[in-house]
DSSP file (Angstrom, degrees, kcal/mol; ACC not computed):
  #  RESIDUE AA STRUCTURE BP1 BP2  ACC     N-H-->O    O-->H-N    N-H-->O    O-->H-N    TCO  KAPPA ALPHA  PHI   PSI    X-CA   Y-CA   Z-CA
    1    1 A M              0   0    0      0, 0.0     2,-0.5     0, 0.0     0, 0.0   0.000 360.0 360.0 360.0 123.7  132.2   85.4  110.4
    2    2 A N        -     0   0    0      0, 0.0     2,-0.4     0, 0.0     0, 0.0  -0.758 360.0-163.6 -90.0 127.9  130.5   85.0  113.7
    3    3 A E        -     0   0    0     -2,-0.5     3,-0.1     3,-0.0     0, 0.0  -0.886  25.3-111.5-110.2 142.5  127.8   87.5  114.5
    4    4 A A        -     0   0    0     -2,-0.4     2,-0.1     1,-0.1     3,-0.0  -0.496  41.7-107.4 -67.5 135.8  126.4   88.0  117.9
    5    5 A P        -     0   0    0      0, 0.0     2,-0.3     0, 0.0    -1,-0.1  -0.390  33.1-110.9 -65.8 142.9  122.8   86.9  118.1
    6    6 A R        -     0   0    0      1,-0.1     4,-0.1    -2,-0.1    -3,-0.0  -0.588  23.3-157.1 -74.1 131.5  120.2   89.6  118.3
    7    7 A R  S    S+     0   0    0     -2,-0.3    -1,-0.1     2,-0.1    -3,-0.0   0.630  70.8  26.7 -88.4 -14.9  118.6   89.7  121.7
    8    8 A R  S    S-     0   0    0     27,-0.1    27,-0.1     3,-0.0     3,-0.1  -0.956  90.9 -88.0-143.7 160.3  115.4   91.5  120.7
    9    9 A P        -     0   0    0      0, 0.0     2,-0.4     0, 0.0    27,-0.3  -0.313  49.7-101.3 -64.4 153.8  113.2   91.9  117.7
   10   10 A I  E     -a   36   0A   0     25,-2.3    27,-2.8    -4,-0.1     2,-0.5  -0.660  37.6-132.3 -74.0 127.5  114.0   94.7  115.3
   11   11 A E  E     -a   37   0A   0     -2,-0.4    53,-2.9    25,-0.2    54,-1.5  -0.736  25.9-172.7 -87.7 123.4  111.5   97.5  116.1
   12   12 A I  E     -ab  38  65A   0     25,-2.9    27,-2.9    -2,-0.5     2,-0.6  -0.963  13.6-156.3-118.6 130.7  109.9   98.9  112.9
   13   13 A L  E     -ab  39  66A   0     52,-2.6    54,-2.9    -2,-0.5     2,-0.6  -0.939  10.4-164.2-103.9 116.3  107.6  102.0  112.9
   14   14 A L  E     -ab  40  67A   0     25,-3.0    27,-2.7    -2,-0.6     2,-0.8  -0.900   3.1-165.1 -99.7 119.1  105.3  101.9  109.8
   15   15 A V  E     +ab  41  68A   0     52,-3.1    54,-2.3    -2,-0.6     2,-0.3  -0.874  37.1 133.7-107.0  99.8  103.8  105.3  109.2
   16   16 A E        -     0   0    0     25,-2.0    56,-0.1    -2,-0.8    27,-0.1  -0.990  42.8-166.0-153.9 132.4  101.0  104.4  106.8
   17   17 A D        +     0   0    0     -2,-0.3    25,-0.1    54,-0.3     3,-0.1   0.509  66.7  95.5-100.4  -6.2   97.3  105.4  106.5
   18   18 A N     >  -     0   0    0      1,-0.2     4,-2.2     2,-0.0     3,-0.3  -0.770  60.9-157.8 -88.6 111.3   96.2  102.7  104.0
   19   19 A P  H  > S+     0   0    0      0, 0.0     4,-2.5     0, 0.0     5,-0.2   0.839  91.4  55.1 -58.9 -34.0   94.8   99.8  106.0
   20   20 A G  H  > S+     0   0    0      2,-0.2     4,-2.3     1,-0.2     5,-0.2   0.917 109.2  45.9 -65.1 -43.5   95.4   97.4  103.1
   21   21 A D  H  > S+     0   0    0     -3,-0.3     4,-2.5     2,-0.2    -1,-0.2   0.877 112.5  51.8 -66.8 -37.3   99.1   98.3  102.9
   22   22 A V  H  X S+     0   0    0     -4,-2.2     4,-2.5     2,-0.2    -2,-0.2   0.947 110.8  47.6 -62.1 -48.8   99.4   98.0  106.7
   23   23 A R  H  X S+     0   0    0     -4,-2.5     4,-2.3     1,-0.2    -2,-0.2   0.915 113.2  47.9 -60.3 -45.2   97.8   94.5  106.6
   24   24 A L  H  X S+     0   0    0     -4,-2.3     4,-2.7     1,-0.2     5,-0.2   0.925 110.9  50.7 -62.2 -44.9  100.1   93.4  103.8
   25   25 A M  H  X S+     0   0    0     -4,-2.5     4,-2.6     1,-0.2     5,-0.3   0.921 110.5  50.2 -59.5 -44.6  103.2   94.7  105.5
   26   26 A M  H  X S+     0   0    0     -4,-2.5     4,-1.9     1,-0.2    -1,-0.2   0.931 112.8  45.9 -59.1 -47.2  102.3   92.9  108.7
   27   27 A E  H  X S+     0   0    0     -4,-2.3     4,-1.1     2,-0.2    -2,-0.2   0.913 114.3  46.8 -64.6 -44.2  101.7   89.6  107.0
   28   28 A I  H  < S+     0   0    0     -4,-2.7     3,-0.4     1,-0.2    -1,-0.2   0.917 113.7  47.3 -67.4 -42.8  104.9   89.8  104.9
   29   29 A L  H >< S+     0   0    0     -4,-2.6     3,-1.3    -5,-0.2    -1,-0.2   0.834 104.2  61.7 -68.3 -31.0  107.1   90.8  107.8
   30   30 A K  H 3< S+     0   0    0     -4,-1.9    -1,-0.2     1,-0.3    -2,-0.2   0.849 111.0  40.0 -61.5 -32.7  105.6   88.0  110.0
   31   31 A E  T 3< S+     0   0    0     -4,-1.1    -1,-0.3    -3,-0.4    -2,-0.2   0.328  99.4 119.4 -95.1   6.2  107.0   85.5  107.4
   32   32 A G  S <  S-     0   0    0     -3,-1.3    -3,-0.1     2,-0.2   101,-0.1   0.068  78.1-104.2 -71.4-180.0  110.2   87.4  107.0
   33   33 A L  S    S+     0   0    0    100,-0.1     2,-0.4     2,-0.1    -1,-0.1   0.716  98.5  52.0 -75.3 -24.2  113.8   86.4  107.7
   34   34 A T  S    S-     0   0    0     -5,-0.2     2,-0.4   -24,-0.0    -2,-0.2  -0.897  87.1-109.4-124.5 143.6  114.2   88.4  110.9
   35   35 A L        +     0   0    0     -2,-0.4   -25,-2.3   -27,-0.1     2,-0.3  -0.567  53.3 165.7 -66.9 122.4  112.3   88.6  114.1
   36   36 A S  E     -a   10   0A   0     -2,-0.4     2,-0.4   -27,-0.3   -25,-0.2  -0.951  33.9-143.5-140.4 159.1  110.7   92.0  114.0
   37   37 A H  E     -a   11   0A   0    -27,-2.8   -25,-2.9    -2,-0.3     2,-0.5  -0.995  18.8-152.1-124.9 125.7  108.0   94.0  115.8
   38   38 A L  E     -a   12   0A   0     -2,-0.4     2,-0.4   -27,-0.2   -25,-0.2  -0.869  10.3-172.8-105.9 124.7  105.8   96.4  113.8
   39   39 A T  E     -a   13   0A   0    -27,-2.9   -25,-3.0    -2,-0.5     2,-0.5  -0.940  16.2-148.6-109.2 137.8  104.2   99.5  115.4
   40   40 A V  E     -a   14   0A   0     -2,-0.4     2,-0.4   -27,-0.2   -25,-0.2  -0.915  14.6-172.3-114.9 131.9  101.8  101.4  113.1
   41   41 A A  E     -a   15   0A   0    -27,-2.7   -25,-2.0    -2,-0.5     3,-0.0  -0.984  11.0-158.3-114.7 131.9  101.1  105.1  113.1
   42   42 A R  S    S+     0   0    0     -2,-0.4     2,-0.3   -27,-0.2   -27,-0.1   0.529  73.5  15.6 -91.3  -6.9   98.2  106.1  110.8
   43   43 A D  S  > S-     0   0    0     29,-0.1     4,-2.1   -27,-0.1    31,-0.1  -0.965  83.4 -99.4-155.7 170.6   99.3  109.8  110.4
   44   44 A G  H  > S+     0   0    0     29,-1.2     4,-2.2    31,-1.0     5,-0.2   0.829 117.7  54.7 -66.2 -33.8  102.3  112.0  111.0
   45   45 A D  H  > S+     0   0    0     28,-0.3     4,-2.2     2,-0.2    -1,-0.2   0.931 109.7  46.8 -65.5 -45.1  101.1  113.4  114.3
   46   46 A E  H  > S+     0   0    0      1,-0.2     4,-2.4     2,-0.2    -2,-0.2   0.903 111.4  52.5 -63.1 -40.6  100.7  109.9  115.8
   47   47 A A  H  X S+     0   0    0     -4,-2.1     4,-2.8     1,-0.2    -1,-0.2   0.918 109.2  48.7 -61.1 -44.1  104.1  109.0  114.5
   48   48 A L  H  X S+     0   0    0     -4,-2.2     4,-2.4     1,-0.2    -1,-0.2   0.897 110.5  50.9 -64.8 -39.8  105.7  112.0  116.1
   49   49 A A  H  <>S+     0   0    0     -4,-2.2     5,-2.6     2,-0.2     4,-0.4   0.901 112.3  47.6 -63.1 -40.7  104.0  111.2  119.4
   50   50 A L  H ><5S+     0   0    0     -4,-2.4     3,-0.9     3,-0.2    -2,-0.2   0.940 112.9  47.8 -63.0 -47.8  105.3  107.6  119.2
   51   51 A L  H 3<5S+     0   0    0     -4,-2.8    -2,-0.2     1,-0.3    -1,-0.2   0.861 116.3  43.1 -64.0 -36.1  108.8  108.8  118.4
   52   52 A N  T 3<5S-     0   0    0     -4,-2.4    -1,-0.3    -5,-0.2    -2,-0.2   0.437 108.1-126.9 -89.4   0.5  108.8  111.3  121.2
   53   53 A R  T < 5 +     0   0    0     -3,-0.9     2,-0.3    -4,-0.4    -3,-0.2   0.925  47.1 171.6  54.3  51.2  107.2  108.8  123.6
   54   54 A E    > < -     0   0    0     -5,-2.6     3,-2.4     3,-0.1    -1,-0.2  -0.690  45.7 -35.5 -94.1 143.3  104.4  111.2  124.5
   55   55 A G  G >  S+     0   0    0     -2,-0.3     3,-1.7     1,-0.3     0, 0.0  -0.193 134.7   9.1  56.0-124.6  101.4  110.4  126.5
   56   56 A I  G 3  S+     0   0    0      1,-0.3     3,-0.4     2,-0.1    -1,-0.3   0.615 128.3  62.0 -65.4 -11.5  100.1  106.9  125.9
   57   57 A H  G X   +     0   0    0     -3,-2.4     3,-1.7     1,-0.2    -1,-0.3   0.240  66.5 111.8 -96.9  12.8  103.2  106.1  123.9
   58   58 A S  T <  S+     0   0    0     -3,-1.7    -1,-0.2     1,-0.3    -2,-0.1   0.760  83.0  41.6 -61.9 -25.1  105.6  106.7  126.8
   59   59 A Q  T 3  S+     0   0    0     -3,-0.4    -1,-0.3    -5,-0.1    -2,-0.1   0.367  84.3 121.8-101.9   3.9  106.6  103.0  126.9
   60   60 A T    <   -     0   0    0     -3,-1.7    -3,-0.0     1,-0.1     2,-0.0  -0.494  68.4-115.9 -69.0 129.6  106.7  102.5  123.1
   61   61 A P        -     0   0    0      0, 0.0    -1,-0.1     0, 0.0    -8,-0.1  -0.353  30.0-105.5 -65.3 145.8  110.2  101.2  122.1
   62   62 A R        -     0   0    0      1,-0.1   -51,-0.2   -10,-0.0   -11,-0.1  -0.533  44.3-113.2 -67.3 132.9  112.2  103.5  119.9
   63   63 A P        -     0   0    0      0, 0.0   -51,-0.2     0, 0.0    86,-0.1  -0.338  14.5-154.3 -71.9 151.2  112.2  102.1  116.4
   64   64 A D  S    S+     0   0    0    -53,-2.9     2,-0.3     1,-0.3   -52,-0.2   0.654  87.1  18.8 -88.2 -22.0  115.3  100.7  114.7
   65   65 A L  E     -b   12   0A   0    -54,-1.5   -52,-2.6    28,-0.2     2,-0.5  -0.992  67.3-151.4-150.6 140.7  113.8  101.5  111.3
   66   66 A I  E     -bc  13  95A   0     28,-2.5    30,-3.3    -2,-0.3     2,-0.6  -0.973   2.6-163.3-116.6 129.1  111.0  103.8  110.0
   67   67 A V  E     -bc  14  96A   0    -54,-2.9   -52,-3.1    -2,-0.5     2,-0.5  -0.966  23.3-168.5-109.6 117.5  109.0  103.0  106.9
   68   68 A L  E     -bc  15  97A   0     28,-2.8    30,-2.4    -2,-0.6     2,-0.3  -0.921  21.8-155.6-123.5 124.8  107.3  106.2  105.9
   69   69 A D        -     0   0    0    -54,-2.3    30,-0.2    -2,-0.5     3,-0.1  -0.671  14.3-147.9 -83.4 149.8  104.5  107.0  103.4
   70   70 A L  S    S+     0   0    0     -2,-0.3     7,-2.8     1,-0.2     2,-1.3   0.854  81.9  68.0 -86.7 -37.8  104.6  110.6  102.2
   71   71 A N  S    S+     0   0    0      5,-0.2   -54,-0.3     6,-0.1    -1,-0.2  -0.679  70.5 146.6 -93.3  92.4  100.9  111.2  101.7
   72   72 A L        -     0   0    0     -2,-1.3   -29,-0.1    -3,-0.1     2,-0.1  -0.859  49.2-104.8-124.1 154.8   99.4  111.2  105.2
   73   73 A P  S    S+     0   0    0      0, 0.0   -29,-1.2     0, 0.0     2,-0.4  -0.365  92.6   2.3 -71.8 163.4   96.6  112.9  107.0
   74   74 A K  S    S+     0   0    0    -31,-0.1     2,-0.6   -30,-0.1    -2,-0.1  -0.469 136.7  22.7  61.5-115.3   97.4  115.7  109.4
   75   75 A R  S    S-     0   0    0     -2,-0.4   -31,-1.0     1,-0.0   -30,-0.1  -0.708  91.8-136.1 -81.0 120.0  101.2  116.1  109.4
   76   76 A D     >  -     0   0    0     -2,-0.6     4,-2.4   -32,-0.1    -5,-0.2  -0.243  20.6-103.7 -78.0 168.9  102.4  114.7  106.0
   77   77 A G  H  > S+     0   0    0     -7,-2.8     4,-2.7     1,-0.2     5,-0.2   0.792 117.6  56.7 -62.9 -31.2  105.4  112.5  105.5
   78   78 A R  H  > S+     0   0    0     -8,-0.6     4,-2.1     2,-0.2    -1,-0.2   0.942 110.9  43.4 -65.8 -46.5  107.6  115.2  104.1
   79   79 A E  H  > S+     0   0    0      2,-0.2     4,-2.1     1,-0.2    -2,-0.2   0.918 114.8  50.0 -64.2 -44.2  107.1  117.4  107.2
   80   80 A L  H  X S+     0   0    0     -4,-2.4     4,-2.6     1,-0.2    -2,-0.2   0.920 108.6  52.3 -61.7 -44.6  107.6  114.4  109.5
   81   81 A L  H  X S+     0   0    0     -4,-2.7     4,-2.4     1,-0.2    -1,-0.2   0.917 108.9  50.6 -57.7 -44.8  110.8  113.3  107.8
   82   82 A G  H  X S+     0   0    0     -4,-2.1     4,-1.2     1,-0.2    -1,-0.2   0.904 111.4  47.8 -59.7 -42.3  112.2  116.8  108.2
   83   83 A E  H  X S+     0   0    0     -4,-2.1     4,-0.8     2,-0.2    -2,-0.2   0.884 111.0  51.1 -68.0 -38.5  111.4  116.8  111.9
   84   84 A I  H >< S+     0   0    0     -4,-2.6     3,-0.8     1,-0.2     6,-0.3   0.945 112.4  45.2 -62.0 -48.0  112.9  113.3  112.4
   85   85 A K  H 3< S+     0   0    0     -4,-2.4    -1,-0.2     1,-0.2    -2,-0.2   0.668 111.2  53.3 -76.4 -15.7  116.2  114.3  110.8
   86   86 A E  H 3< S+     0   0    0     -4,-1.2     2,-0.6    -5,-0.2    -1,-0.2   0.614  91.4  88.3 -87.3 -14.1  116.4  117.6  112.6
   87   87 A N    XX  -     0   0    0     -4,-0.8     4,-2.6    -3,-0.8     3,-1.6  -0.766  70.0-149.7 -92.2 118.8  116.0  115.9  116.0
   88   88 A A  T 34 S+     0   0    0     -2,-0.6     4,-0.3     1,-0.3    -1,-0.1   0.803  97.1  50.0 -58.2 -32.2  119.3  114.8  117.5
   89   89 A S  T 34 S+     0   0    0      1,-0.1    -1,-0.3     2,-0.1    -5,-0.1   0.603 121.8  32.3 -84.4  -9.4  117.8  111.8  119.3
   90   90 A L  T X4 S+     0   0    0     -3,-1.6     3,-2.2    -6,-0.3    -2,-0.2   0.644  91.2  89.0-114.2 -23.0  115.9  110.6  116.2
   91   91 A R  T 3< S+     0   0    0     -4,-2.6    -3,-0.1     1,-0.3    -2,-0.1   0.691  82.4  59.5 -61.5 -22.5  118.1  111.5  113.2
   92   92 A R  T 3  S+     0   0    0     -4,-0.3    -1,-0.3    -8,-0.1    -2,-0.1   0.651  78.9 102.7 -80.2 -13.3  120.1  108.2  113.2
   93   93 A I  S <  S-     0   0    0     -3,-2.2   -28,-0.2    -9,-0.1   -29,-0.1  -0.569  81.3-120.4 -70.6 121.2  117.1  106.1  112.7
   94   94 A P        -     0   0    0      0, 0.0   -28,-2.5     0, 0.0     2,-0.5  -0.372  24.6-152.7 -63.3 139.5  117.0  105.0  109.1
   95   95 A V  E     -c   66   0A   0     19,-0.3    21,-2.2   -30,-0.2    22,-1.1  -0.964   7.4-165.2-119.6 117.8  113.9  106.2  107.2
   96   96 A V  E     -cd  67 117A   0    -30,-3.3   -28,-2.8    -2,-0.5     2,-0.6  -0.904  14.9-146.3 -98.9 114.0  112.7  104.2  104.2
   97   97 A V  E     +cd  68 118A   0     20,-2.6    22,-3.3    -2,-0.7     2,-0.5  -0.735  19.6 179.4 -82.0 122.5  110.2  106.2  102.2
   98   98 A L  E     + d   0 119A   0    -30,-2.4     2,-0.3    -2,-0.6    22,-0.2  -0.920  23.0 146.4-125.9 101.6  107.7  103.8  100.7
   99   99 A T  E     - d   0 120A   0     20,-2.3    22,-3.4    -2,-0.5   -30,-0.1  -0.898  58.5-128.8-139.7 159.1  105.2  105.9   98.8
  100  100 A S  S    S+     0   0    0     -2,-0.3     2,-0.4    20,-0.2    20,-0.1   0.564  78.4 107.8 -83.0  -9.1  102.9  105.9   95.7
  101  101 A S        +     0   0    0      1,-0.1    -2,-0.2     2,-0.0    20,-0.1  -0.564  37.5 173.3 -76.8 123.3  104.4  109.2   94.6
  102  102 A N        +     0   0    0     -2,-0.4     2,-0.3    18,-0.1    -1,-0.1   0.120  35.4 134.3-108.7  18.9  106.7  109.0   91.6
  103  103 A A    >>  -     0   0    0      1,-0.1     4,-2.1     2,-0.0     3,-0.5  -0.516  57.4-138.3 -70.4 130.6  106.9  112.8   91.4
  104  104 A V  H 3> S+     0   0    0     -2,-0.3     4,-2.8     1,-0.2     5,-0.2   0.876 103.2  56.3 -57.7 -39.9  110.5  114.0   90.9
  105  105 A Q  H 3> S+     0   0    0      1,-0.2     4,-2.3     2,-0.2    -1,-0.2   0.854 107.0  49.3 -64.8 -32.8  110.1  116.8   93.4
  106  106 A D  H <> S+     0   0    0     -3,-0.5     4,-2.6     2,-0.2    -1,-0.2   0.914 111.9  48.6 -69.4 -42.3  109.0  114.3   96.1
  107  107 A L  H  X S+     0   0    0     -4,-2.1     4,-2.0     2,-0.2    -2,-0.2   0.945 115.1  43.9 -60.5 -49.3  112.0  112.1   95.4
  108  108 A Q  H  X S+     0   0    0     -4,-2.8     4,-2.6     1,-0.2    -2,-0.2   0.914 113.8  50.3 -63.8 -43.3  114.4  115.1   95.5
  109  109 A K  H  X S+     0   0    0     -4,-2.3     4,-2.0    -5,-0.2    -1,-0.2   0.906 108.3  53.2 -62.3 -42.4  112.7  116.6   98.6
  110  110 A A  H  <>S+     0   0    0     -4,-2.6     5,-2.5     1,-0.2    -1,-0.2   0.921 113.0  43.0 -60.5 -44.6  112.9  113.2  100.5
  111  111 A Y  H ><5S+     0   0    0     -4,-2.0     3,-1.7     3,-0.2    -1,-0.2   0.870 110.5  55.7 -71.2 -35.3  116.6  112.9   99.8
  112  112 A D  H 3<5S+     0   0    0     -4,-2.6    -1,-0.2     1,-0.3    -2,-0.2   0.855 106.5  52.4 -60.3 -33.1  117.2  116.6  100.6
  113  113 A L  T 3<5S-     0   0    0     -4,-2.0    -1,-0.3    -5,-0.2    -2,-0.2   0.299 127.5-102.4 -86.8   9.3  115.5  115.8  104.0
  114  114 A Q  T < 5 +     0   0    0     -3,-1.7   -19,-0.3     1,-0.2    -3,-0.2   0.747  56.0 172.2  79.2  27.0  118.0  112.9  104.5
  115  115 A A      < -     0   0    0     -5,-2.5    -1,-0.2    -6,-0.1   -19,-0.1  -0.389  31.9-139.6 -59.4 146.4  115.7  109.9  103.6
  116  116 A N  S    S-     0   0    0    -21,-2.2     2,-0.3     1,-0.3   -20,-0.2   0.747  77.8 -10.7 -84.8 -24.2  117.9  106.8  103.6
  117  117 A C  E     -d   96   0A   0    -22,-1.1   -20,-2.6    -7,-0.1     2,-0.5  -0.962  59.0-138.7-164.9 163.3  116.1  105.4  100.5
  118  118 A Y  E     -d   97   0A   0     -2,-0.3     2,-0.5   -22,-0.2   -20,-0.2  -0.985  19.8-178.1-131.5 118.2  113.0  106.1   98.4
  119  119 A I  E     -d   98   0A   0    -22,-3.3   -20,-2.3    -2,-0.5     2,-0.5  -0.973  20.6-140.3-121.7 129.1  110.8  103.3   97.1
  120  120 A I  E     -d   99   0A   0     -2,-0.5   -20,-0.2   -22,-0.2   -18,-0.1  -0.777  31.2-114.8 -87.2 124.7  107.8  103.8   94.8
  121  121 A K        -     0   0    0    -22,-3.4     2,-0.1    -2,-0.5     7,-0.1  -0.373  33.9-132.5 -59.3 125.3  105.0  101.5   95.9
  122  122 A P        -     0   0    0      0, 0.0     2,-0.4     0, 0.0     6,-0.1  -0.423  13.9-114.8 -78.1 157.6  104.4   99.1   93.0
  123  123 A V  S    S+     0   0    0     -2,-0.1     4,-0.2     4,-0.1     3,-0.0  -0.760  80.1  44.6 -88.2 136.0  101.0   98.3   91.7
  124  124 A G  S  > S-     0   0    0     -2,-0.4     4,-2.2     3,-0.1     5,-0.2   0.164  83.9-102.7 104.0 139.8  100.0   94.7   92.2
  125  125 A L  H  > S+     0   0    0      1,-0.2     4,-2.8     2,-0.2     5,-0.2   0.911 115.6  50.3 -60.9 -48.8  100.2   92.3   95.1
  126  126 A E  H  > S+     0   0    0      1,-0.2     4,-2.1     2,-0.2    -1,-0.2   0.905 112.9  46.1 -61.6 -42.4  103.2   90.2   94.0
  127  127 A R  H  > S+     0   0    0      2,-0.2     4,-2.1    -4,-0.2    -1,-0.2   0.903 112.5  50.6 -67.8 -40.3  105.3   93.3   93.3
  128  128 A F  H  X S+     0   0    0     -4,-2.2     4,-2.4     1,-0.2     5,-0.2   0.930 110.2  50.6 -61.9 -44.1  104.3   94.9   96.6
  129  129 A M  H  X S+     0   0    0     -4,-2.8     4,-2.6     1,-0.2    -2,-0.2   0.904 108.6  52.3 -59.2 -42.1  105.3   91.6   98.4
  130  130 A S  H  X S+     0   0    0     -4,-2.1     4,-2.0     2,-0.2    -1,-0.2   0.895 109.1  49.8 -62.0 -40.5  108.6   91.6   96.6
  131  131 A V  H  X S+     0   0    0     -4,-2.1     4,-2.2     2,-0.2    -2,-0.2   0.934 112.4  46.1 -65.0 -46.4  109.4   95.2   97.7
  132  132 A V  H  X S+     0   0    0     -4,-2.4     4,-2.6     1,-0.2    -2,-0.2   0.899 112.2  51.3 -65.1 -39.1  108.5   94.4  101.3
  133  133 A Q  H  X S+     0   0    0     -4,-2.6     4,-2.9    -5,-0.2    -1,-0.2   0.871 108.9  51.5 -64.2 -35.5  110.6   91.2  101.2
  134  134 A A  H  X S+     0   0    0     -4,-2.0     4,-2.9     2,-0.2     5,-0.4   0.890 108.7  50.6 -67.2 -39.0  113.5   93.3   99.8
  135  135 A I  H  X>S+     0   0    0     -4,-2.2     4,-1.8     2,-0.2     5,-0.8   0.943 113.2  46.6 -60.9 -47.1  113.1   95.8  102.7
  136  136 A D  H  X5S+     0   0    0     -4,-2.6     4,-1.1     3,-0.2     5,-0.3   0.942 115.2  45.9 -58.6 -49.7  113.2   92.8  105.1
  137  137 A S  H  X5S+     0   0    0     -4,-2.9     4,-0.6     3,-0.2     5,-0.4   0.935 124.5  29.6 -62.2 -49.2  116.2   91.2  103.4
  138  138 A F  H  X>S+     0   0    0     -4,-2.9     5,-2.3     3,-0.2     4,-1.9   0.976 126.7  35.8 -78.7 -58.0  118.3   94.4  103.1
  139  139 A W  H  <5S+     0   0    0     -4,-1.8    -3,-0.2    -5,-0.4    -2,-0.1   0.784 127.3  35.7 -73.7 -27.6  117.4   96.6  106.0
  140  140 A L  H  <<S+     0   0    0     -4,-1.1    -1,-0.2    -5,-0.8    -3,-0.2   0.596 131.9  24.3-101.2 -11.8  116.8   93.9  108.6
  141  141 A N  H  <5S+     0   0    0     -4,-0.6    -3,-0.2    -5,-0.3    -2,-0.2   0.636 128.0  30.9-126.6 -23.5  119.5   91.4  107.5
  142  142 A V  T  <5S+     0   0    0     -4,-1.9    -3,-0.2    -5,-0.4     2,-0.2   0.824 100.9  75.4-104.6 -45.9  122.3   93.2  105.7
  143  143 A V  S   <S-     0   0    0     -5,-2.3     2,-0.9     1,-0.1     0, 0.0  -0.434  75.5-130.5 -74.4 138.6  122.5   96.7  107.1
  144  144 A A        -     0   0    0     -2,-0.2    -1,-0.1    -3,-0.0    -4,-0.1  -0.823  30.2-151.7 -85.0 110.2  124.0   97.3  110.5
  145  145 A L        -     0   0    0     -2,-0.9     3,-0.1     1,-0.1   -52,-0.1  -0.562  22.3-101.0 -83.6 147.2  121.3   99.4  112.2
  146  146 A P        -     0   0    0      0, 0.0    -1,-0.1     0, 0.0     2,-0.0  -0.360  50.2 -92.5 -63.8 147.9  122.3  101.9  114.9
  147  147 A P        -     0   0    0      0, 0.0     2,-0.0     0, 0.0    -3,-0.0  -0.352  43.3-120.4 -64.3 139.9  121.7  100.6  118.4
  148  148 A G              0   0    0      1,-0.1   -84,-0.1    -3,-0.1    -3,-0.0  -0.286 360.0 360.0 -74.3 163.9  118.3  101.5  119.8
  149  149 A E              0   0    0    -86,-0.1    -1,-0.1    -2,-0.0     0, 0.0   0.424 360.0 360.0 -95.3 360.0  117.8  103.5  123.0
């Protein structure tokens, strides 16, 4: 099967306030299977401004994939997920919830809000690396992502 070559990197928005997790994600994706560009938002308000291309973010490319932590300062990930999926211009962007919360109510709420998948952050560097590599492998290489705007 011949696939058309991708003309641009896959745009990923990582919404994460933990600097260690951000750094690890950057390093792992840099070595990943697919050319990607990672934009980081450290809280839900910044993520919403990026997604809506407000102010200094007016030239920020629309992401092809969002990786979202739930426990964020300011606007939390649950609220942000709800706003993304209620917005007609954002709702098609797949959202991968990557969180330390293993609470059943968080899992159910995320899926009720239309999360595309829910991954509990593993403890330990090797396991975390495996999860990010699986995200790279599946979401960036197997899944057909909706075309960006």
